[in-house]
N, C-alpha and C positions, 0 to 999 in steps of 0.2 A: 419556522418549519414549513409554513405554507409554500414558501418559495422553493424549498428543496423538494417538496412533494410534486410541485408542478414540473420541476426539472426531471424528476423520476418519470412522470407521466409522458413528458415530451420525448424522453429517450425511448420509452416503450412504443410510442407511436412511430418514432423514426425507425425502430427495429421491425415494424410491420404488424404490431399488435393493435388491438382495438380496446384501449383501456376503458374500464368501467369501475364499478364499485369494488370489484375484486382487486383491481390494480391499485386503487387508492389504499385499500387495507394492507396489501402486500408492502407498499411503500411505508406505511405507518409502522408495520412490524419491523421492517428493516431499520427504520430510525430508532425504534426501541432498542434494537440490538446495539446500534452505535452509541447509545446513551447508557449502557450498562455501567454500574458504579465502579467496577474494577478497572475500567479503562481510564488511562491517564493521557496517553498520546493517541491511541487508535480510536478517536472520538469523532463526533460530527464535524469538528473543526478539520480533522485530517481528511474525512470524506469530502468536505467542501473544497479543501485545497486541491485535492486530486481532480475533482470535477472541474475546477476553475482552469487548471492546466490543460485538461482535455478540451474544454470549450475554447480556450485561447488559441490552441494549436490544432483544431479539428481538421484543418485542411491537410495536415500531415498524415492523416489516417485514411484507410480505404473505407471503413464502415464506422465512423465515429460514434454512432449511437450504440453500437455493440460495445465499444470501448467504454462508453458512459455506463451502460448496464453492468459491465464487468467491474468498473470502479465502485459502483454501489455494493457489489457482492464481495469484493476481494478480501475484506476483513469482516464479513458478516458474522463469522464464527471466530471469536478471539478469546482464547483461554491461555493466559501466560504459563499455566502449568502443563500445557500440551507439549509433546516432544516432536522433533523433526518437522515435517511439513503437514502435521495433522490438521492445523487450523486451515491451511490453504485447501487441503483435500476436502475437509468438511464444508468449507465455504463454497467450493466449486460444485460439490454434489448437491448442496442445498439450492444453489442458483439454478442448476439444471432441473431439479425437481419442481421448484416453485414456478419457474418460467414455463415449463412444459404444462403444468397444471393450469396456467393462465392462458393457454392457447398459443403460446409462441411456437412457431414451427420447430420441429425437432432439430434440424441442422443449425438453426440460430441459437437455440438453447445450448446445444453442444459446443458451439463456438464460444459462447460466453463462458462456459465451463473451462474450455481450453485456456482462454485468456486469464481467468482467475488463477489457474494453476501456475502460470508463468511468474506470478509474484512470489512464489516460493523461493526461487533462485535467481530471478531476474536475468535468465539466460534466454536470448531471443535470436531467432534466425535472422540473417541479414535482410531478407526480403519481407519480413513480417512487420509491416508498418503499424498495424493495430496493436500488436503485442509490444512494439517499441514505445508507442505513445503511452500505453498503460503503465509500463514499467518505468519510463522516464518520469511520468507524473507521480508515481508512488515514491520515487527516490528524490523528488525535487527538494525535499527538506534538507538533504545533505548539502545542498548548495546555498542554504540560507546564510545571512550574515552571522558571524560568530556568536553573537549574543542569542539570536534565535535558535541557532543550532544547539547551543548549550542548554536552552530550555527544553528542546526536544530530547536531548540525551538525559536530562534530569527526569523528564516524564517517563521515559523508558525505564529508568531505574525504579521509579515508583510503581510501575506495573509489575516489576519483578521484586517487590519488597519482600516476598516470601523466600527469596534466594539469599543465602549468606553471602557476604561481600566477596570473599575469595572466589567462590564458585561463579558469582555474577561477573566478576572481572574476567575470569577465564572464558566464560561463555560469550560475553559481549566482545571480547578481543577476537575470538574465533569468527564471530559474525563480521566484524569490521575487516579482519584480515581477508575473509572471503570476498568482501566487496572490493577491496583494493586489488585482489587477484584477477578480477574481471578485466578483460581487454579494454573495456570502457564502461563507465558507470551509466553513461547516457548514449543512446544509439542514434537519435535523430539529429542530423548535423546542426540545425539552428539552435537546439537545446544544448548539445554537447559543446558548441563553441562558447556558450555563456556559462555553463554550469560545471563542466568537467574539472577545471582547475580549482575553483573554490571548494567544490565538494571533496576532492581528494585532500585538500589542505585541512578541511574540517575533520575528516575521518582520521587522517594521520595524527592530528592534534589530540583527538579523543583517545586514540589507541595508545599514544605515548603516555597519557595520564593513567590508563588502565594497567599498563605493563611496567610502569616505573617501579624500580626497586625501593623498598622501604629503607630509609636511611637508618644506619645503626645508631643505637643510643649508648650512652655511657662514656666514660673517660677513655681516651686513646693512649 
């Protein structure tokens, strides 16, 4: 966790803050959130994966350190029982409140809030390079090799263990259908060229398993 905390402090410095003890504690509290026991996919591993994509492709963003801060906050609040975009709304509000309290300039904190909100629907304006990098990083798992994608889908199901199977299938199918309805899953050309086709293949494959009709039983 020490490495992650240093990445947190580096992003804060890059965003114009002067990190001190308050910044370190804020990072520790964020990590506590990412380690909540009900999380199965939205964990420190997901946070790290998103940050790794942002770091690898930082040159594609206008203000990569703000994208990094948004990555830290984008699932800071994660309650599988929440409805709609409540988690993203609460995460964004928490980000703006905490960052402002730590001395981040008001426009910077507001921009981090805006970026976090984009992860609710992953709809990004064509000229929004920062939003594109954050959303592409958040959805990178969709382009994982099939076995890794299946582990991701299984982890999502565990997070929603409280939901009966028929309701989960319907809800998850709606989410996947919404993703497939996007003009593109990935916006930044270097990432889209590598990830769009395998991601759509994975999503279609999962969707097919969710919507498959149950075969009838009994003698014909």
